[in-house]
C-alpha positions in Angstrom: -53.9 -15.1 16.9 -50.4 -15.5 18.4 -48.7 -12.2 19.1 -45.2 -12.1 17.4 -42.2 -12.0 19.8 -40.8 -8.4 19.7 -37.5 -8.2 17.8 -34.6 -5.8 18.2 -31.7 -5.0 15.9 -29.5 -7.0 18.3 -31.8 -10.0 17.7 -31.1 -9.6 14.0 -27.4 -9.7 14.6 -26.4 -6.1 14.8 -25.0 -4.8 18.1 -25.2 -1.0 18.1 -23.6 -0.8 21.6 -20.5 -2.7 20.3 -20.3 -0.3 17.4 -20.4 2.7 19.8 -17.7 1.1 22.0 -15.5 0.7 18.9 -15.9 4.4 18.1 -15.0 5.5 21.6 -11.9 3.3 21.7 -10.6 4.4 18.4 -11.0 8.1 19.0 -7.7 8.7 20.7 -5.9 6.5 18.1 -7.4 8.5 15.2 -6.8 11.8 16.8 -3.0 11.2 16.7 -3.1 11.2 12.9 -4.8 14.6 12.6 -3.2 17.5 10.8 -3.8 21.2 11.4 -6.0 21.3 8.3 -8.6 18.9 9.8 -11.7 20.7 10.9 -13.8 19.1 13.6 -13.5 15.5 14.8 -15.1 12.1 14.4 -18.9 11.7 14.4 -20.1 14.1 11.7 -21.8 13.0 8.5 -18.9 14.3 6.5 -15.3 14.9 7.3 -13.9 18.4 6.8 -10.4 19.4 5.6 -9.2 23.0 4.9 -7.0 23.2 1.9 -7.1 27.0 1.5 -3.7 28.0 2.9 -1.5 25.2 1.6 -1.4 25.2 -2.3 -1.5 27.8 -5.0 -2.8 25.6 -7.8 -3.7 22.3 -6.2 -4.4 19.2 -8.2 -6.2 16.6 -6.2 -5.1 13.0 -6.6 -7.3 10.2 -5.2 -6.8 6.5 -4.7 -8.6 3.5 -3.3 -7.5 -0.1 -2.6 -7.7 -3.0 -0.3 -5.2 -5.6 0.9 -6.4 -8.6 -1.1 -6.3 -12.0 0.5 -3.5 -11.1 2.9 -6.7 -10.5 5.0 -7.3 -14.3 5.0 -3.8 -14.9 6.4 -4.2 -12.2 9.0 -7.5 -13.8 10.1 -6.0 -17.3 10.1 -3.1 -16.2 12.2 -5.2 -13.9 14.4 -2.8 -11.0 13.7 -4.9 -7.9 13.1 -2.6 -5.0 14.3 -0.6 -4.3 11.1 -3.1 -5.1 8.3 -4.3 -1.5 8.6 -0.8 -0.3 7.8 -1.0 -2.4 4.6 -4.3 -0.8 3.7 -2.9 2.8 4.1 0.3 1.9 2.2 -1.6 0.5 -0.8 -3.5 3.8 -1.2 -1.0 6.5 -0.2 1.9 5.0 -2.2 -0.3 5.1 -5.3 -1.1 8.8 -5.1 2.6 9.5 -4.2 3.5 8.2 -7.7 2.2 11.5 -9.2 4.1 13.6 -6.6 1.0 14.1 -4.4 1.1 14.4 -0.6 -1.6 12.3 0.9 -3.8 14.6 2.9 -6.5 12.4 4.4 -7.7 8.8 4.5 -11.0 7.1 5.0 -11.6 3.4 5.7 -14.4 0.8 5.3 -14.5 -2.1 7.7 -17.2 -4.7 7.2 -17.9 -7.9 9.1 -20.7 -10.3 9.9 -20.4 -10.1 13.7 -18.5 -7.1 15.3 -15.7 -8.1 17.6 -14.7 -5.0 19.4 -11.1 -6.0 20.1 -10.4 -7.1 16.6 -12.0 -4.0 15.1 -10.0 -1.7 17.4 -6.8 -3.5 16.5 -7.4 -3.2 12.7 -8.5 0.5 12.9 -5.5 1.2 15.3 -3.2 -0.2 12.5 -4.9 2.1 10.0 -4.4 5.1 12.3 -0.8 4.1 12.8 -0.3 3.9 9.0 -1.8 7.3 8.6 0.6 8.7 11.2 3.6 7.2 9.4 2.4 8.6 6.1 1.6 12.0 7.5 -2.1 11.9 6.4 -5.1 12.3 8.6 -7.6 9.5 9.3 -10.7 11.7 9.2 -13.5 9.3 8.7 -14.6 5.8 8.0 -17.4 3.2 8.2 -17.8 0.2 10.4 -20.5 -2.1 9.0 -21.9 -5.1 10.9 -23.8 -7.2 8.4 -25.1 -10.6 9.7 -25.0 -13.5 7.2 -22.7 -11.6 4.8 -19.4 -12.9 6.2 -18.5 -16.2 8.0 -17.7 -15.9 11.7 -14.3 -14.2 12.4 -14.0 -12.7 8.9 -14.0 -9.1 7.9 -13.2 -7.0 4.8 -11.3 -3.8 4.3 -11.2 -1.0 1.8 -9.3 2.4 2.0 -9.6 5.7 0.3 -7.2 8.6 0.2 -7.0 12.1 -1.3 -3.7 13.8 -1.9 -2.7 17.1 -3.5 0.2 18.4 -5.6 1.0 21.7 -7.1 0.0 21.6 -10.8 3.5 22.6 -11.9 5.0 19.7 -9.9 2.7 16.9 -11.1 4.5 13.8 -12.3 2.8 12.3 -15.3 5.6 10.5 -17.1 5.8 13.0 -19.9 9.5 13.8 -19.0 10.6 10.1 -19.4 13.1 9.6 -22.2 15.2 7.0 -23.8 18.3 6.2 -21.7 16.7 7.1 -18.4 17.7 5.0 -15.4 15.4 2.9 -13.2 16.3 3.0 -9.5 14.5 0.4 -7.5 13.8 1.0 -3.8 13.5 -1.9 -1.5 10.2 -3.4 -0.2 9.7 -4.9 3.2 8.4 -8.1 1.6 5.4 -9.1 -0.5 3.5 -6.0 0.8 -0.1 -6.8 -0.1 0.1 -8.5 -3.5 0.2 -12.1 -4.7 -1.3 -13.5 -1.5 -3.6 -16.0 -3.2 -0.5 -17.6 -4.6 1.4 -17.1 -1.3 -1.3 -18.8 0.7 -1.5 -21.7 -1.7 2.3 -22.2 -1.4 2.2 -21.8 2.4 -0.7 -24.3 2.8 0.9 -26.8 0.4 4.2 -26.6 2.4 2.3 -27.4 5.6 2.1 -23.9 7.0 5.7 -23.8 8.4 5.1 -20.6 10.4 8.3 -20.8 12.4 10.6 -21.6 9.4 13.7 -19.4 9.4 13.9 -17.2 6.3 16.8 -14.8 6.4 16.8 -14.6 10.2 13.1 -14.1 10.7 10.2 -16.5 11.0 8.4 -17.1 7.7 5.1 -16.0 9.2 6.6 -12.6 10.2 8.1 -12.2 6.8 4.8 -12.8 5.1 2.9 -10.5 7.5 5.5 -7.7 7.3 3.5 -4.5 6.7 3.8 -2.5 3.5 6.6 0.0 3.4 5.2 3.6 3.5 7.4 5.6 1.1 5.6 8.9 1.5 7.7 11.0 3.9 11.2 10.2 2.5 10.0 10.4 -1.1 8.2 13.7 -0.5 11.4 15.0 1.1 13.3 14.0 -2.0 10.8 15.6 -4.3 10.9 18.9 -2.4 14.7 19.0 -2.4 17.1 20.3 -5.0 17.2 17.0 -6.9 13.4 16.6 -6.9 12.9 18.2 -10.4 15.3 15.6 -11.8 12.9 12.7 -11.1 11.0 12.1 -14.3 8.4 9.5 -13.1 7.8 7.0 -10.3 6.0 3.7 -10.0 4.5 1.8 -7.1 5.0 -2.0 -7.5 1.7 -3.7 -6.7 -0.5 -6.2 -8.5 1.2 -7.0 -11.8 4.6 -6.9 -10.3 7.6 -5.5 -12.0 6.4 -6.5 -15.4 3.2 -4.4 -15.5 3.6 -1.5 -13.1 6.7 0.5 -14.2 5.6 0.6 -17.8 2.4 2.4 -16.8 4.3 5.7 -16.4 6.4 5.3 -19.6 5.1 7.1 -22.7 4.1 5.2 -25.8 7.0 4.4 -28.1 9.3 3.6 -25.2 10.0 0.4 -23.3 12.0 -1.0 -20.5 15.1 -3.2 -20.2 15.3 -4.6 -16.7 18.4 -6.5 -15.8 17.4 -9.8 -14.3 20.6 -10.1 -12.3 19.7 -7.0 -10.3 16.5 -8.7 -9.1 18.2 -10.8 -6.3 15.3 -12.2 -4.4 15.1 -11.5 -0.6 14.8 -14.7 1.4 11.0 -14.8 1.7 10.7 -14.5 -2.1 13.4 -17.1 -2.6 11.5 -19.5 -0.4 8.2 -18.8 -2.2 9.8 -19.5 -5.6 11.6 -22.6 -4.5 8.7 -24.1 -2.5 6.1 -23.2 -5.2 8.4 -24.0 -8.2 7.3 -20.6 -9.6 8.9 -19.6 -12.9 10.9 -16.4 -13.0 8.4 -14.7 -15.4 5.5 -15.5 -13.0 7.5 -14.1 -10.0 8.1 -10.9 -11.9 4.5 -10.3 -12.9 3.0 -11.4 -9.5 5.4 -10.0 -6.8 7.5 -7.0 -6.2 10.5 -9.3 -5.8 12.1 -7.0 -3.3 11.5 -3.7 -5.2 8.5 -1.8 -3.8 8.9 1.6 -5.5 10.8 2.8 -8.6 12.2 6.2 -9.6 13.0 7.1 -13.2 15.6 9.7 -13.9 18.3 10.7 -16.4 21.7 9.0 -16.3 23.3 12.3 -15.4 21.1 12.7 -12.3 21.1 9.1 -11.1 24.2 9.4 -8.8 22.9 12.5 -7.0 19.5 10.9 -6.4 21.1 7.7 -5.2 23.1 9.8 -2.7 19.9 11.3 -1.4 18.3 7.9 -1.1 21.3 6.9 1.0 20.7 9.9 3.2 17.0 9.1 3.6 17.9 5.5 4.5 16.1 4.0 1.6 17.9 0.9 0.3 18.1 0.9 -3.5 19.8 -0.3 -6.6 19.7 0.4 -10.3 17.6 -2.2 -12.1 17.4 -1.1 -15.7 16.8 1.6 -18.2 14.3 3.1 -20.6 14.7 2.0 -24.3 12.9 2.3 -27.5 9.9 0.0 -27.7 10.4 -3.2 -29.7 7.0 -3.7 -31.4 4.4 -4.9 -28.9 7.1 -6.0 -26.4 7.6 -3.0 -24.1 9.1 -4.7 -21.1 12.1 -7.0 -21.3 13.6 -8.7 -18.2 16.8 -10.6 -19.0 
């Protein structure tokens, strides 16, 4: 009887030493994102965060997301250092909508064959995103799973928990007829619509160096998601904060489907199409892909990444605060009575 050849985990395609190297290299990157409430460091079975001294009546707000097929473009271009910022942005901007401060973040990185440099670049971007958002990267999972992913590919998911005082929770209940929509600028497509973006980019011959508004097309497409957390939290905590009735993060579903999520039943939205002047990258996508206006509005943020809803009387003061916070903005519409089943009109 032939004795079987001894096998190791490495023989099966999992390199524990590479995983350990990743952990050691990301430790200083992760530590920069820590807040005083973080208890302990990396390496435990669970991450600890002390909430006892910060809130009187805390409501926890959680969110999870990925970055869609923008990952495919990042891998195609071998640009891995900012996709982690996108991952953080997609999660923390969501919990911000309800007035919550993102407290901590966890990530999940999965690949078929662990490449240490790529993994460190991705997690480094996540750590940087957490720094920019003021939340702590307190844990995560790096999974090497042979045969699950083609060579060079990986997948990402993120998870965040935020908190807000119960009395300051934004749930849309204050929104009323006549309220104004103030759109805050995005940095580009953020992390939405990339299945269509990649189709257009491929069909156009992948013109990476094409100039769009003074930047290369590839740079415009890979621009990381804007992190709205710090300036919006400053706005909410200031004297004009209570005047904000609701907020929306413009992600999948675009302008058509996201703002209405925070508007009570019986009310609708009139968005002025002429205010949705497309930034150069979106203009190129629409022209090159022959994408109809309605499809643009329900697929992309079209240059508006976050929206505030406030009363007409308060709008000017809030706009002045947005100027002070260096957030480019413009009024894009108003809240109206709903017209039957049509709750969002762009025209």
